[in-house]
C-alpha positions as CSV (number, residue, x, y, z in Angstrom):
1,X,145.3,87.5,107.2
2,X,148.5,85.7,106.3
3,X,151.6,87.8,107.1
4,X,153.2,86.5,103.9
5,X,150.6,88.2,101.8
6,X,152.2,90.8,99.5
7,X,152.0,94.3,101.0
8,X,149.9,96.7,99.1
9,X,147.9,94.0,97.2
10,X,144.2,93.6,98.2
11,X,143.3,90.4,100.1
12,X,141.3,87.6,98.5
13,X,138.1,88.7,100.3
14,X,138.5,92.2,98.8
15,X,138.9,90.8,95.3
16,X,135.8,88.5,95.7
17,X,133.7,91.4,96.9
18,X,134.9,93.6,94.1
19,X,134.3,91.0,91.4
20,X,130.8,90.2,92.7
21,X,130.0,93.9,92.9
22,X,131.3,94.8,89.4
23,X,129.9,91.7,87.7
24,X,126.4,92.2,89.1
25,X,126.3,95.9,88.2
26,X,127.5,95.6,84.6
27,X,125.5,92.4,83.9
28,X,122.3,94.3,84.8
29,X,123.4,97.1,82.4
30,X,124.3,94.6,79.6
31,X,121.0,92.8,80.1
32,X,119.0,95.9,79.2
33,X,121.5,97.5,76.9
34,X,119.4,97.0,73.8
35,X,116.7,99.3,75.2
36,X,119.1,102.2,75.5
37,X,118.3,105.1,73.2
38,X,119.9,108.2,74.8
39,X,122.4,109.2,77.4
40,X,119.5,109.9,79.7
41,X,118.3,106.3,79.4
42,X,121.7,104.9,80.4
43,X,121.9,107.2,83.4
44,X,118.5,105.8,84.6
45,X,119.7,102.3,83.9
46,X,122.9,102.8,85.8
47,X,121.1,104.3,88.7
48,X,118.7,101.3,88.8
49,X,121.6,98.9,88.7
50,X,123.5,100.8,91.4
51,X,120.6,100.6,93.8
52,X,120.2,96.9,93.1
53,X,123.6,96.3,94.6
54,X,122.3,96.8,98.1
55,X,120.0,93.7,98.2
56,X,122.4,91.8,95.9
57,X,125.5,92.3,98.1
58,X,123.4,91.6,101.2
59,X,122.3,88.3,99.6
60,X,125.9,87.4,98.6
61,X,127.0,88.0,102.2
62,X,124.2,85.9,103.6
63,X,125.1,83.0,101.3
64,X,128.8,83.3,102.1
65,X,128.1,83.3,105.9
66,X,125.9,80.3,105.7
67,X,128.5,78.5,103.6
68,X,131.2,79.4,106.1
69,X,129.1,78.2,109.0
70,X,128.4,74.9,107.2
71,X,132.1,74.3,106.6
72,X,133.2,75.3,110.1
73,X,130.6,73.1,111.8
74,X,131.9,69.8,113.1
75,X,129.9,66.7,114.3
76,X,131.5,66.8,117.8
77,X,131.0,70.5,118.4
78,X,128.2,72.2,116.5
79,X,128.4,75.5,118.3
80,X,131.8,76.8,117.2
81,X,130.3,79.2,114.8
82,X,129.5,82.8,115.8
83,X,126.0,84.2,115.2
84,X,125.7,86.9,112.5
85,X,122.8,89.4,112.8
86,X,120.8,90.5,109.8
87,X,122.3,94.0,110.0
88,X,125.7,92.5,109.1
89,X,124.3,91.5,105.7
90,X,122.6,94.8,105.0
91,X,125.8,96.6,106.2
92,X,127.7,94.7,103.5
93,X,125.1,95.8,100.9
94,X,125.3,99.5,101.9
95,X,129.1,99.2,101.9
96,X,129.1,97.9,98.3
97,X,126.6,100.6,97.3
98,X,129.1,103.3,98.4
99,X,132.2,101.5,97.1
100,X,130.7,101.1,93.7
101,X,129.9,104.8,93.5
102,X,133.5,105.8,94.3
103,X,134.8,103.2,91.9
104,X,132.7,104.4,89.0
105,X,133.6,108.0,89.7
106,X,137.3,107.1,89.6
107,X,137.3,104.8,86.5
108,X,134.6,106.7,84.5
109,X,137.0,109.3,82.9
110,X,139.6,106.6,82.1
111,X,137.0,104.4,80.4
112,X,135.6,107.3,78.4
113,X,139.1,108.1,77.1
114,X,139.9,104.5,76.2
115,X,136.6,103.3,74.7
116,X,133.8,105.9,74.5
117,X,130.3,104.5,74.3
118,X,127.7,105.5,71.7
119,X,124.2,106.0,73.1
120,X,122.3,106.3,69.8
121,X,119.8,103.5,69.3
122,X,120.0,103.7,65.5
123,X,123.7,103.1,65.6
124,X,123.7,100.4,68.2
125,X,124.5,97.5,65.9
126,X,127.3,99.5,64.3
127,X,128.9,100.2,67.7
128,X,127.9,96.9,69.4
129,X,131.4,95.6,69.6
130,X,132.7,98.9,70.8
131,X,130.0,99.1,73.5
132,X,130.7,95.6,74.7
133,X,134.4,96.4,74.8
134,X,133.7,99.6,76.7
135,X,131.6,97.8,79.3
136,X,134.3,95.1,79.7
137,X,137.0,97.7,80.3
138,X,134.7,99.7,82.6
139,X,133.9,96.6,84.6
140,X,137.6,95.5,84.8
141,X,138.7,98.9,86.0
142,X,135.9,99.3,88.5
143,X,136.6,95.8,89.9
144,X,140.3,96.8,90.5
145,X,139.3,100.1,92.1
146,X,136.6,98.4,94.2
147,X,139.2,95.8,95.5
148,X,141.5,98.6,96.6
149,X,138.6,100.5,98.2
150,X,137.7,97.4,100.2
151,X,141.4,96.8,101.0
152,X,141.6,100.4,102.4
153,X,138.4,99.8,104.5
154,X,136.7,102.8,102.9
155,X,133.2,101.8,104.2
156,X,134.4,101.7,107.8
157,X,136.2,105.0,107.4
158,X,133.1,106.7,105.9
159,X,131.1,105.3,108.8
160,X,133.5,106.9,111.3
161,X,133.4,110.2,109.4
162,X,129.5,110.1,109.5
163,X,129.6,109.4,113.3
164,X,132.0,112.2,113.9
165,X,130.0,114.7,111.8
166,X,126.6,113.5,113.1
167,X,126.1,116.4,115.6
168,X,126.5,118.8,112.7
169,X,124.2,116.7,110.5
170,X,121.6,116.7,113.3
171,X,121.9,120.4,113.8
172,X,121.3,120.9,110.0
173,X,118.2,118.7,110.1
174,X,117.0,120.8,113.1
175,X,117.7,123.9,111.1
176,X,115.5,122.7,108.3
177,X,112.6,122.2,110.7
178,X,113.1,125.8,112.0
179,X,113.0,127.0,108.5
180,X,110.1,125.1,106.9
181,X,107.7,124.8,109.8
182,X,107.1,128.6,110.0
183,X,106.8,128.7,106.2
184,X,104.2,125.9,106.2
185,X,102.3,127.6,109.0
186,X,102.1,130.9,107.1
187,X,100.4,129.4,104.1
188,X,96.8,129.5,105.5
189,X,97.5,133.0,106.9
190,X,98.7,134.2,103.5
191,X,95.8,132.7,101.8
192,X,93.4,134.4,104.2
193,X,95.3,137.7,103.7
194,X,95.0,137.4,99.9
195,X,91.2,137.0,100.2
196,X,90.8,139.9,102.7
197,X,93.0,142.2,100.5
198,X,90.5,141.8,97.7
199,X,87.6,143.0,99.9
200,X,87.1,146.7,100.5
201,X,87.7,147.0,104.3
202,X,88.4,150.1,106.3
203,X,92.0,150.9,107.0
204,X,91.6,150.4,110.8
205,X,89.9,147.1,110.3
206,X,92.5,146.0,107.9
207,X,95.3,146.8,110.4
208,X,93.5,144.8,113.1
209,X,93.1,141.9,110.7
210,X,96.9,141.9,109.9
211,X,97.6,142.0,113.6
212,X,95.3,139.0,114.3
213,X,96.9,137.1,111.4
214,X,100.4,137.6,112.9
215,X,99.1,136.3,116.3
216,X,97.5,133.3,114.6
217,X,100.7,132.5,112.7
218,X,102.7,132.8,116.0
219,X,100.5,130.3,117.8
220,X,100.2,128.0,114.8
221,X,104.0,127.8,114.6
222,X,104.5,127.2,118.3
223,X,101.8,124.5,118.2
224,X,103.6,122.9,115.2
225,X,106.9,122.8,117.1
226,X,105.2,121.3,120.2
227,X,103.4,118.7,118.1
228,X,106.7,117.7,116.5
229,X,108.3,117.1,119.9
230,X,105.2,115.3,121.3
231,X,104.5,113.0,118.4
232,X,108.2,112.6,117.7
233,X,108.5,111.0,121.1
234,X,105.6,108.7,120.2
235,X,107.4,107.8,117.0
236,X,110.7,107.1,118.9
237,X,108.9,104.8,121.4
238,X,107.1,102.9,118.6
239,X,110.4,102.4,116.7
240,X,112.2,101.3,119.9
241,X,109.6,98.5,120.4
242,X,110.3,96.7,117.2
243,X,113.9,97.8,116.3
244,X,116.1,94.7,116.1
245,X,118.9,94.4,118.7
246,X,121.5,93.7,116.1
247,X,120.8,96.9,114.2
248,X,122.7,100.1,115.0
249,X,120.9,102.6,117.2
250,X,119.2,100.0,119.4
251,X,120.8,101.2,122.6
252,X,120.1,104.9,121.6
253,X,116.4,104.2,121.0
254,X,116.1,102.4,124.3
255,X,117.8,105.2,126.1
256,X,115.4,107.7,124.4
257,X,112.4,105.6,125.5
258,X,113.4,105.8,129.1
259,X,113.8,109.6,129.1
260,X,111.2,111.7,130.9
261,X,110.0,113.4,127.8
262,X,109.3,110.1,125.9
263,X,108.0,108.3,128.9
264,X,105.4,111.0,129.8
265,X,103.8,111.3,126.3
266,X,100.8,109.3,127.6
267,X,99.4,112.7,128.7
268,X,97.4,114.8,126.3
269,X,99.2,117.0,123.8
270,X,97.7,120.2,125.3
271,X,98.9,119.4,128.8
272,X,102.3,118.1,127.9
273,X,104.4,120.8,129.5
274,X,107.8,119.6,128.3
275,X,106.8,119.7,124.6
276,X,105.6,123.3,124.9
277,X,108.8,124.4,126.7
278,X,110.8,122.8,123.9
279,X,108.6,124.6,121.4
280,X,109.2,127.9,123.1
281,X,112.9,127.3,123.0
282,X,112.7,126.5,119.2
283,X,110.9,129.7,118.6
284,X,113.6,131.6,120.6
285,X,116.3,130.1,118.4
286,X,114.3,131.0,115.3
287,X,114.0,134.6,116.4
288,X,117.8,134.9,117.2
289,X,118.7,133.2,113.8
290,X,116.5,135.7,111.9
291,X,117.9,138.7,113.7
292,X,121.6,137.7,113.3
293,X,121.1,136.6,109.6
294,X,119.3,139.9,108.8
295,X,122.3,141.9,110.2
296,X,124.8,139.8,108.3
297,X,122.7,140.1,105.0
298,X,122.4,143.9,105.0
299,X,124.9,144.2,102.1
300,X,122.9,141.7,100.0
301,X,119.7,143.5,100.7
302,X,121.3,146.7,99.5
303,X,122.5,145.0,96.3
304,X,119.1,143.6,95.7
305,X,117.4,147.0,95.8
306,X,119.1,147.9,92.5
307,X,117.8,146.7,89.2
308,X,119.5,143.3,88.6
309,X,119.1,140.5,86.2
310,X,117.2,137.3,87.1
311,X,120.4,135.2,87.3
312,X,122.0,137.7,89.7
313,X,118.8,137.8,91.9
314,X,118.8,134.0,92.0
315,X,122.4,134.0,93.1
316,X,121.8,136.6,95.8
317,X,118.8,134.6,97.1
318,X,120.9,131.5,97.3
319,X,123.5,133.6,99.3
320,X,120.7,134.7,101.7
321,X,119.7,131.1,102.3
322,X,123.3,130.0,102.8
323,X,123.9,132.8,105.4
324,X,120.7,132.0,107.3
325,X,121.4,128.3,107.3
326,X,125.0,128.7,108.5
327,X,124.0,131.0,111.3
328,X,121.1,128.8,112.4
329,X,123.3,125.7,112.4
330,X,126.0,127.4,114.5
331,X,123.5,128.8,116.9
332,X,121.7,125.5,117.5
333,X,125.0,123.5,117.7
334,X,126.6,125.9,120.1
335,X,123.7,127.0,122.3
336,X,120.3,125.5,121.3
337,X,121.2,121.9,121.8
338,X,122.6,122.3,125.3
339,X,119.6,124.5,126.3
340,X,117.1,121.9,125.1
341,X,119.0,119.3,127.2
342,X,118.7,121.6,130.2
343,X,114.9,121.8,129.6
344,X,114.7,118.0,129.6
345,X,116.7,117.8,132.8
346,X,114.6,120.4,134.5
347,X,111.5,118.4,133.7
348,X,113.0,115.3,135.2
349,X,114.1,117.2,138.4
350,X,110.6,118.8,138.7
351,X,108.9,115.4,138.4
352,X,111.2,113.9,141.0
353,X,110.6,116.8,143.4
354,X,106.9,116.5,143.0
355,X,107.0,112.8,143.6
356,X,109.2,113.2,146.7
357,X,106.8,115.9,148.0
358,X,103.8,113.7,147.5
359,X,105.5,110.8,149.3
360,X,106.5,113.1,152.2
361,X,103.0,114.4,152.6
362,X,101.6,110.8,152.7
363,X,104.2,109.8,155.3
364,X,103.2,112.7,157.5
365,X,99.5,111.9,157.3
366,X,99.9,108.2,158.0
367,X,102.7,108.6,160.7
368,X,103.9,105.1,159.9
369,X,107.4,104.2,159.1
370,X,107.6,103.1,155.5
371,X,108.9,99.6,154.9
372,X,112.4,99.2,153.7
373,X,112.6,99.7,150.0
374,X,113.2,96.3,148.3
375,X,116.2,96.0,146.0
376,X,115.1,97.2,142.5
377,X,115.1,94.6,139.8
378,X,117.8,94.5,137.2
379,X,117.6,97.1,134.5
380,X,116.6,95.2,131.4
381,X,118.2,97.7,129.1
382,X,121.5,97.4,131.0
383,X,121.3,93.6,130.8
384,X,120.7,93.8,127.0
385,X,123.6,96.1,126.6
386,X,125.9,93.8,128.6
387,X,124.8,90.8,126.6
388,X,125.5,92.7,123.3
389,X,128.9,93.6,124.6
390,X,129.7,90.0,125.2
391,X,128.4,89.0,121.8
392,X,130.7,91.4,120.0
393,X,133.7,90.6,122.2
394,X,133.9,93.9,124.0
395,X,134.6,94.4,127.7
396,X,131.6,94.6,130.0
397,X,129.8,97.9,130.1
398,X,128.6,98.0,133.7
399,X,128.1,95.2,136.2
400,X,124.5,94.6,137.6
401,X,124.6,93.6,141.2
402,X,127.5,91.1,141.3
403,X,127.5,88.5,144.1
404,X,130.8,87.2,145.2
405,X,131.3,83.5,145.6
406,X,134.4,82.6,147.6
407,X,134.5,79.0,146.4
408,X,135.7,78.8,142.8
409,X,135.1,75.0,142.7
410,X,131.3,75.5,143.4
411,X,130.8,78.5,141.1
412,X,128.4,77.9,138.3
413,X,129.2,79.4,134.9
414,X,127.3,80.3,131.8
415,X,128.9,80.4,128.4
416,X,127.7,82.6,125.5
417,X,127.2,80.5,122.3
418,X,125.0,80.9,119.2
419,X,123.4,84.1,120.5
420,X,122.2,82.7,123.8
421,X,123.5,81.7,127.3
422,X,124.1,78.0,128.0
423,X,124.6,76.5,131.3
424,X,125.2,76.5,134.2
425,X,128.4,74.5,134.2
426,X,131.2,74.0,136.7
427,X,134.7,75.0,135.9
428,X,135.7,71.5,135.0
429,X,132.7,71.2,132.7
430,X,133.6,74.4,130.9
431,X,137.0,72.9,130.1
432,X,136.0,69.3,129.4
433,X,132.6,69.6,127.7
434,X,132.5,73.1,126.3
435,X,136.1,73.5,125.4
436,X,136.3,77.2,126.2
437,X,139.3,79.3,125.4
438,X,140.6,82.5,126.8
439,X,138.5,84.4,124.3
440,X,135.2,82.7,125.2
441,X,132.5,84.9,126.8
442,X,131.4,83.6,130.2
443,X,129.6,84.9,133.3
444,X,128.8,83.6,136.8
445,X,125.4,82.3,137.6
446,X,124.2,85.4,139.5
447,X,125.7,87.9,137.1
448,X,124.4,89.4,133.9
449,X,127.5,90.9,132.2
450,X,129.7,88.8,129.9
451,X,133.5,88.7,130.3
452,X,136.2,86.9,128.4
453,X,137.5,83.9,130.3
454,X,141.1,85.1,130.0
455,X,140.2,88.2,131.9
456,X,138.8,86.3,135.0
457,X,141.7,85.3,137.3
458,X,140.3,82.0,138.5
459,X,139.5,80.8,135.0
460,X,142.7,82.3,133.4
461,X,144.9,80.4,135.8
462,X,142.9,77.2,135.4
463,X,143.1,77.4,131.5
464,X,146.8,78.0,131.5
465,X,147.4,75.1,133.9
466,X,145.5,72.6,131.7
467,X,147.4,70.7,129.0
């Protein structure tokens, strides 16, 4: 932005976003305002208008980008614009969704103090002017608050916070699985126990039935954990096949797809050893969490043994759940996650050792020197990541089999434009026809990673020497 812009005042783009966000939200509310009868109705309407901002802001961003591309495009060079993926539009929609929530939370009490709104349908016409005034004030204040939230880059900061806290979020989600899967597995066992309890069975037979029910619950829970790991890998592979490259998480899904656990799910569920090992590990974490939480909850159990009111019992039950969840999250985050990674690594090592042993036995039986192993093809995932790095202007991630060319005059170059590689060109053609700058992303003919032209010595000297 311009250095002469007043410090502390939101930029023009921030104001445009804030005005579009606030106007679309309050126009939706005003459109259906006559159908409002109670405060409950306006809460539903506000929630509906709030969720509508995701596609609306994404659409606004799409139109703005297309307009900017049209204005920047010139007849002589129609490739000066930079491609924008669909995720950038939806990212703008999600950012507006969050900014509007914060703006309404901040400006709500101020608006209620200045111009309170009457929610009674019978008195709507009497308070119509006051309601319109309140909506106008609310919209004005929320627009100002949204502009400053955009100016302070709140959506990006929230994203950084989520990325930083994601390991704990992932541990909490894993804790929910450890809690609810055993509970769901126990439902058929409890139903069968209720039926058996009504029948007049001998005490010895009843004890045997209880023992068998516990064994059945144990295996049902272990099978459920294994099924989650096995079919979860299937789900991750399916998502990785159609997930767009421009969306976040693409590289993570591709990496998960190449892991031994995900790559070997073609086997049957019963014979998938890694899934059962991970299920046994989950069951171990569950047992440790129950033991530690039971020890920590002894004072609560003692308090619950006395006659207490229903509200007190509900509070103590919530405290038990909080203690169990906290211990399970800490246990999985500090020990369970690393242990699961070791199980995955052990399966990979075992598979490699088995493959090497098979290859060695075949070489002994044939007694023929194996041919030289050809050079493996380029890793397509690595190539895609390098291309994405060039697209977003980052440094190259990792070179893929570079070939040196001692003659810079004969080197062929590709330039990254409009989401694809164009070329090959000579160094003179890059300057005369393509008009590259030091920030242009280029690569040699036999390479796959993109680098800015200003970071390549032979091109950097050439560009600075040209008038």
